[in-house]
C-alpha positions as YAML, in Angstrom:
chain: A
units: angstrom
residues:
- id: 1
  name: MET
  ca: [90.57, 111.35, 96.05]
- id: 2
  name: ARG
  ca: [88.99, 114.82, 95.79]
- id: 3
  name: VAL
  ca: [90.20, 117.34, 98.38]
- id: 4
  name: LEU
  ca: [89.26, 120.93, 99.17]
- id: 5
  name: VAL
  ca: [91.80, 123.13, 100.96]
- id: 6
  name: VAL
  ca: [90.20, 126.13, 102.68]
- id: 7
  name: GLU
  ca: [92.99, 128.40, 103.96]
- id: 8
  name: ASP
  ca: [93.27, 132.20, 103.82]
- id: 9
  name: GLU
  ca: [97.10, 132.21, 103.81]
- id: 10
  name: ALA
  ca: [97.55, 131.89, 100.06]
- id: 11
  name: PRO
  ca: [101.19, 130.65, 100.07]
- id: 12
  name: LEU
  ca: [100.34, 127.92, 102.58]
- id: 13
  name: ALA
  ca: [97.15, 126.94, 100.74]
- id: 14
  name: GLU
  ca: [98.94, 126.68, 97.39]
- id: 15
  name: ALA
  ca: [101.86, 124.77, 98.92]
- id: 16
  name: VAL
  ca: [99.50, 122.24, 100.51]
- id: 17
  name: ALA
  ca: [97.56, 121.90, 97.26]
- id: 18
  name: ARG
  ca: [100.74, 121.31, 95.21]
- id: 19
  name: GLY
  ca: [101.95, 118.71, 97.68]
- id: 20
  name: LEU
  ca: [98.67, 116.82, 97.74]
- id: 21
  name: ARG
  ca: [98.51, 116.88, 93.93]
- id: 22
  name: ARG
  ca: [101.95, 115.28, 93.83]
- id: 23
  name: GLU
  ca: [100.43, 112.52, 95.95]
- id: 24
  name: GLY
  ca: [97.88, 111.88, 93.19]
- id: 25
  name: MET
  ca: [94.93, 113.77, 94.71]
- id: 26
  name: ALA
  ca: [92.59, 116.17, 92.88]
- id: 27
  name: VAL
  ca: [92.73, 119.40, 94.90]
- id: 28
  name: ASP
  ca: [90.68, 122.60, 94.84]
- id: 29
  name: VAL
  ca: [91.54, 125.70, 96.88]
- id: 30
  name: ALA
  ca: [89.40, 128.36, 98.59]
- id: 31
  name: PHE
  ca: [90.77, 131.37, 100.44]
- id: 32
  name: THR
  ca: [87.63, 132.41, 102.32]
- id: 33
  name: GLY
  ca: [84.95, 130.59, 104.26]
- id: 34
  name: ASP
  ca: [82.27, 131.78, 101.85]
- id: 35
  name: ASP
  ca: [84.19, 130.48, 98.81]
- id: 36
  name: GLY
  ca: [84.82, 127.20, 100.60]
- id: 37
  name: HIS
  ca: [81.12, 126.86, 101.43]
- id: 38
  name: GLU
  ca: [80.16, 127.47, 97.80]
- id: 39
  name: LYS
  ca: [82.62, 124.88, 96.50]
- id: 40
  name: ALA
  ca: [81.61, 122.29, 99.12]
- id: 41
  name: THR
  ca: [77.96, 122.82, 98.18]
- id: 42
  name: VAL
  ca: [78.38, 122.04, 94.47]
- id: 43
  name: THR
  ca: [81.11, 119.35, 94.68]
- id: 44
  name: ARG
  ca: [81.31, 116.27, 96.89]
- id: 45
  name: TYR
  ca: [84.77, 116.18, 98.41]
- id: 46
  name: ASP
  ca: [86.27, 113.21, 100.18]
- id: 47
  name: VAL
  ca: [88.22, 115.46, 102.55]
- id: 48
  name: VAL
  ca: [88.13, 119.17, 103.39]
- id: 49
  name: VAL
  ca: [91.32, 120.59, 104.93]
- id: 50
  name: LEU
  ca: [89.85, 123.52, 106.84]
- id: 51
  name: ASP
  ca: [91.50, 126.41, 108.66]
- id: 52
  name: ARG
  ca: [89.50, 127.58, 111.70]
- id: 53
  name: ASP
  ca: [90.36, 131.26, 111.32]
- id: 54
  name: LEU
  ca: [88.88, 132.36, 107.99]
- id: 55
  name: PRO
  ca: [87.56, 135.62, 106.55]
- id: 56
  name: GLY
  ca: [83.85, 135.56, 105.73]
- id: 57
  name: MET
  ca: [82.17, 132.44, 107.05]
- id: 58
  name: PRO
  ca: [84.20, 131.21, 110.05]
- id: 59
  name: GLY
  ca: [85.83, 127.81, 109.81]
- id: 60
  name: ASP
  ca: [83.79, 126.54, 112.74]
- id: 61
  name: GLU
  ca: [80.54, 127.41, 110.95]
- id: 62
  name: LEU
  ca: [81.70, 125.90, 107.67]
- id: 63
  name: CYS
  ca: [82.65, 122.70, 109.48]
- id: 64
  name: GLN
  ca: [79.15, 122.45, 110.94]
- id: 65
  name: GLU
  ca: [77.59, 123.12, 107.52]
- id: 66
  name: ILE
  ca: [79.61, 120.27, 105.99]
- id: 67
  name: VAL
  ca: [78.71, 117.90, 108.82]
- id: 68
  name: HIS
  ca: [75.00, 118.76, 108.61]
- id: 69
  name: SER
  ca: [74.94, 118.29, 104.82]
- id: 70
  name: GLY
  ca: [74.73, 114.54, 105.32]
- id: 71
  name: GLU
  ca: [77.59, 113.85, 102.89]
- id: 72
  name: LEU
  ca: [80.43, 111.48, 103.73]
- id: 73
  name: THR
  ca: [82.93, 114.34, 103.47]
- id: 74
  name: ARG
  ca: [85.54, 114.25, 106.23]
- id: 75
  name: VAL
  ca: [86.98, 117.41, 107.80]
- id: 76
  name: LEU
  ca: [90.59, 117.90, 108.86]
- id: 77
  name: MET
  ca: [90.70, 121.13, 110.86]
- id: 78
  name: LEU
  ca: [93.84, 123.26, 110.96]
- id: 79
  name: THR
  ca: [94.59, 125.83, 113.64]
- id: 80
  name: ALA
  ca: [97.44, 127.90, 114.98]
- id: 81
  name: SER
  ca: [96.54, 126.72, 118.48]
- id: 82
  name: GLY
  ca: [97.32, 123.16, 119.52]
- id: 83
  name: THR
  ca: [96.00, 123.19, 123.07]
- id: 84
  name: VAL
  ca: [93.90, 120.30, 124.31]
- id: 85
  name: SER
  ca: [90.86, 122.53, 124.83]
- id: 86
  name: ASP
  ca: [91.18, 123.85, 121.27]
- id: 87
  name: ARG
  ca: [91.35, 120.30, 119.84]
- id: 88
  name: VAL
  ca: [88.36, 119.22, 121.92]
- id: 89
  name: GLU
  ca: [86.36, 122.23, 120.75]
- id: 90
  name: GLY
  ca: [87.21, 121.57, 117.11]
- id: 91
  name: LEU
  ca: [86.27, 117.91, 117.33]
- id: 92
  name: SER
  ca: [83.04, 118.78, 119.13]
- id: 93
  name: LEU
  ca: [82.05, 120.85, 116.09]
- id: 94
  name: GLY
  ca: [82.13, 117.70, 114.00]
- id: 95
  name: ALA
  ca: [85.67, 117.76, 112.65]
- id: 96
  name: ASP
  ca: [87.06, 114.27, 112.07]
- id: 97
  name: ASP
  ca: [90.66, 115.18, 112.81]
- id: 98
  name: TYR
  ca: [92.66, 118.13, 114.06]
- id: 99
  name: LEU
  ca: [96.17, 119.32, 113.16]
- id: 100
  name: ALA
  ca: [98.02, 122.25, 114.72]
- id: 101
  name: LYS
  ca: [100.22, 124.61, 112.71]
- id: 102
  name: PRO
  ca: [103.05, 124.32, 111.93]
- id: 103
  name: PHE
  ca: [102.74, 120.71, 110.83]
- id: 104
  name: ALA
  ca: [104.92, 118.19, 109.03]
- id: 105
  name: PHE
  ca: [103.63, 117.66, 105.50]
- id: 106
  name: PRO
  ca: [104.01, 113.85, 105.55]
- id: 107
  name: GLU
  ca: [101.73, 113.80, 108.61]
- id: 108
  name: LEU
  ca: [99.15, 115.93, 106.79]
- id: 109
  name: VAL
  ca: [99.22, 113.52, 103.83]
- id: 110
  name: ALA
  ca: [98.82, 110.49, 106.10]
- id: 111
  name: ARG
  ca: [95.87, 112.06, 107.90]
- id: 112
  name: VAL
  ca: [94.17, 113.11, 104.64]
- id: 113
  name: ARG
  ca: [94.58, 109.59, 103.22]
- id: 114
  name: ALA
  ca: [93.18, 108.04, 106.40]
- id: 115
  name: LEU
  ca: [90.16, 110.34, 106.31]
- id: 116
  name: GLY
  ca: [89.70, 109.67, 102.60]
- id: 117
  name: ARG
  ca: [89.38, 105.95, 103.29]
- id: 118
  name: ARG
  ca: [86.58, 106.73, 105.74]
- id: 119
  name: ALA
  ca: [84.80, 108.99, 103.22]
- id: 120
  name: THR
  ca: [84.24, 106.22, 100.67]
- id: 121
  name: PRO
  ca: [82.92, 102.67, 100.90]
- id: 122
  name: ALA
  ca: [85.60, 100.22, 101.98]
- id: 123
  name: THR
  ca: [87.64, 98.73, 99.16]
- id: 124
  name: PRO
  ca: [90.15, 95.87, 99.29]
- id: 125
  name: PRO
  ca: [93.77, 96.87, 100.00]
- id: 126
  name: VAL
  ca: [94.57, 95.72, 96.45]
- id: 127
  name: LEU
  ca: [92.03, 96.10, 93.64]
- id: 128
  name: VAL
  ca: [92.00, 93.24, 91.12]
- id: 129
  name: ALA
  ca: [90.43, 92.57, 87.73]
- id: 130
  name: GLY
  ca: [91.68, 89.54, 85.86]
- id: 131
  name: ASP
  ca: [95.48, 89.67, 85.86]
- id: 132
  name: VAL
  ca: [95.55, 93.42, 86.64]
- id: 133
  name: GLU
  ca: [96.30, 94.49, 90.20]
- id: 134
  name: LEU
  ca: [96.28, 98.04, 91.62]
- id: 135
  name: ASP
  ca: [97.70, 98.84, 95.05]
- id: 136
  name: PRO
  ca: [96.32, 102.26, 96.15]
- id: 137
  name: ALA
  ca: [98.72, 102.58, 99.07]
- id: 138
  name: LYS
  ca: [101.90, 101.80, 97.12]
- id: 139
  name: ARG
  ca: [100.61, 103.49, 93.93]
- id: 140
  name: ILE
  ca: [101.58, 100.41, 91.91]
- id: 141
  name: VAL
  ca: [99.80, 98.74, 88.98]
- id: 142
  name: THR
  ca: [100.84, 95.39, 87.55]
- id: 143
  name: ARG
  ca: [99.54, 93.16, 84.78]
- id: 144
  name: ALA
  ca: [100.44, 89.47, 84.90]
- id: 145
  name: GLY
  ca: [103.05, 90.46, 87.49]
- id: 146
  name: ALA
  ca: [104.75, 93.04, 85.25]
- id: 147
  name: PRO
  ca: [104.69, 96.71, 86.36]
- id: 148
  name: VAL
  ca: [102.61, 99.17, 84.33]
- id: 149
  name: GLU
  ca: [103.84, 102.79, 84.43]
- id: 150
  name: LEU
  ca: [100.89, 105.20, 84.62]
- id: 151
  name: THR
  ca: [100.51, 108.94, 85.04]
- id: 152
  name: ARG
  ca: [98.68, 110.20, 88.14]
- id: 153
  name: LYS
  ca: [95.49, 110.76, 86.15]
- id: 154
  name: GLU
  ca: [95.64, 107.36, 84.47]
- id: 155
  name: PHE
  ca: [96.17, 105.73, 87.86]
- id: 156
  name: GLY
  ca: [93.23, 107.71, 89.30]
- id: 157
  name: VAL
  ca: [90.89, 106.69, 86.48]
- id: 158
  name: LEU
  ca: [91.83, 103.01, 86.82]
- id: 159
  name: GLU
  ca: [91.42, 103.16, 90.61]
- id: 160
  name: VAL
  ca: [87.91, 104.64, 90.33]
- id: 161
  name: LEU
  ca: [86.88, 102.08, 87.70]
- id: 162
  name: LEU
  ca: [88.20, 99.10, 89.67]
- id: 163
  name: ALA
  ca: [86.63, 100.34, 92.92]
- id: 164
  name: ALA
  ca: [83.25, 100.54, 91.14]
- id: 165
  name: LYS
  ca: [83.23, 96.71, 91.05]
- id: 166
  name: GLY
  ca: [81.84, 96.39, 87.55]
- id: 167
  name: ALA
  ca: [79.40, 99.30, 87.74]
- id: 168
  name: VAL
  ca: [79.39, 101.90, 84.98]
- id: 169
  name: VAL
  ca: [81.21, 105.15, 85.80]
- id: 170
  name: SER
  ca: [80.29, 108.19, 83.71]
- id: 171
  name: SER
  ca: [82.82, 110.58, 82.19]
- id: 172
  name: GLU
  ca: [81.37, 113.31, 84.39]
- id: 173
  name: GLU
  ca: [82.01, 111.29, 87.54]
- id: 174
  name: LEU
  ca: [85.56, 110.45, 86.45]
- id: 175
  name: LEU
  ca: [86.19, 114.15, 85.79]
- id: 176
  name: GLU
  ca: [84.88, 115.03, 89.24]
- id: 177
  name: ARG
  ca: [86.72, 112.28, 91.11]
- id: 178
  name: VAL
  ca: [90.12, 112.43, 89.39]
- id: 179
  name: TRP
  ca: [90.55, 116.01, 88.16]
- id: 180
  name: ASP
  ca: [90.09, 119.32, 89.99]
- id: 181
  name: GLU
  ca: [87.94, 122.38, 89.33]
- id: 182
  name: ASN
  ca: [90.33, 123.66, 86.66]
- id: 183
  name: ALA
  ca: [89.42, 120.82, 84.31]
- id: 184
  name: ASP
  ca: [87.22, 121.86, 81.39]
- id: 185
  name: PRO
  ca: [84.08, 119.65, 81.37]
- id: 186
  name: PHE
  ca: [83.71, 120.18, 77.62]
- id: 187
  name: THR
  ca: [87.12, 118.78, 76.67]
- id: 188
  name: THR
  ca: [87.99, 115.22, 75.64]
- id: 189
  name: THR
  ca: [90.30, 114.88, 78.65]
- id: 190
  name: VAL
  ca: [88.60, 111.78, 80.06]
- id: 191
  name: ARG
  ca: [88.31, 110.02, 76.71]
- id: 192
  name: VAL
  ca: [91.97, 110.68, 75.85]
- id: 193
  name: THR
  ca: [93.13, 109.50, 79.30]
- id: 194
  name: VAL
  ca: [91.09, 106.29, 78.99]
- id: 195
  name: MET
  ca: [92.54, 105.73, 75.51]
- id: 196
  name: THR
  ca: [96.15, 106.03, 76.72]
- id: 197
  name: LEU
  ca: [95.34, 103.90, 79.77]
- id: 198
  name: ARG
  ca: [93.99, 101.14, 77.53]
- id: 199
  name: LYS
  ca: [97.18, 101.21, 75.44]
- id: 200
  name: LYS
  ca: [99.40, 100.94, 78.50]
- id: 201
  name: LEU
  ca: [97.36, 98.06, 79.96]
- id: 202
  name: GLY
  ca: [97.58, 96.17, 76.66]
- id: 203
  name: GLU
  ca: [95.56, 93.17, 75.51]
- id: 204
  name: PRO
  ca: [93.15, 91.67, 76.20]
- id: 205
  name: GLY
  ca: [91.20, 94.88, 76.71]
- id: 206
  name: LEU
  ca: [90.16, 95.56, 80.30]
- id: 207
  name: ILE
  ca: [88.09, 98.76, 80.12]
- id: 208
  name: GLU
  ca: [84.78, 98.64, 78.31]
- id: 209
  name: THR
  ca: [82.82, 101.59, 76.96]
- id: 210
  name: VAL
  ca: [79.10, 101.50, 77.70]
- id: 211
  name: VAL
  ca: [77.72, 103.62, 74.88]
- id: 212
  name: GLY
  ca: [75.98, 106.76, 76.14]
- id: 213
  name: SER
  ca: [76.79, 105.97, 79.78]
- id: 214
  name: GLY
  ca: [80.50, 105.74, 80.51]
- id: 215
  name: TYR
  ca: [83.11, 103.11, 81.26]
- id: 216
  name: ARG
  ca: [83.41, 99.98, 83.34]
- id: 217
  name: VAL
  ca: [85.76, 97.14, 84.21]
- id: 218
  name: PRO
  ca: [83.56, 94.05, 84.36]
- id: 219
  name: GLY
  ca: [83.72, 92.07, 87.56]
- id: 220
  name: ALA
  ca: [82.92, 88.40, 88.00]
- id: 221
  name: GLY
  ca: [80.32, 87.02, 85.62]
- id: 222
  name: PRO
  ca: [79.62, 87.47, 81.90]
- id: 223
  name: ALA
  ca: [80.44, 90.81, 80.29]
- id: 224
  name: GLY
  ca: [77.90, 92.71, 78.21]
- id: 225
  name: ASP
  ca: [74.91, 92.57, 80.54]
- id: 226
  name: SER
  ca: [74.85, 96.33, 81.14]
- id: 227
  name: GLY
  ca: [74.28, 97.58, 77.65]
- id: 228
  name: SER
  ca: [75.83, 97.85, 74.21]
- id: 229
  name: LEU
  ca: [79.62, 97.72, 74.45]
- id: 230
  name: GLU
  ca: [82.43, 98.83, 72.21]
- id: 231
  name: ARG
  ca: [86.10, 98.15, 72.81]
...
């Protein structure tokens, strides 16, 4: 899940980002409304955690810009005021959820995850390919019933590939969906992560490379219909 935190209180923004990253999310941070608008324009986020009171472009205006963009991005609005009228006003601007400060971090995580599920096409509670099962909620992967220990990035890559239901996913898309803005697009990060993921999953090989296009985990039906493959 790709998340953007737009919050001008730097310690709070960084703390939220660190916490969400520990939950396996790819998180970018913006400290002004203008910076947040720029990031949201060039990257499709699943969820934007947005403070209402921002320097530069106000949070209310940024919320409306995100809503009017036509993307599936969901907005969780943060505010120091938790009155009913304030919540109603925030939701009327197009925010999908509203959370007053101070908040309990586990509640923030639960709300972000719930919004993230609404930002992407519905997927089964457990993703399956052959004898491999991935449970997004429990963050568990098994093969033939045996647990497979994965890093957060390896888990994220496998989740994106399984959710694609046999479609090819490019390295660029994996980099955007699993990593954050600090990832260097010219590195071999994705290739190395896929390589270690393959080793941990073992044989027979699950992830196929579609030369010149990306990676896929074939769904039902014969493999090899989408192009030249190499294991």
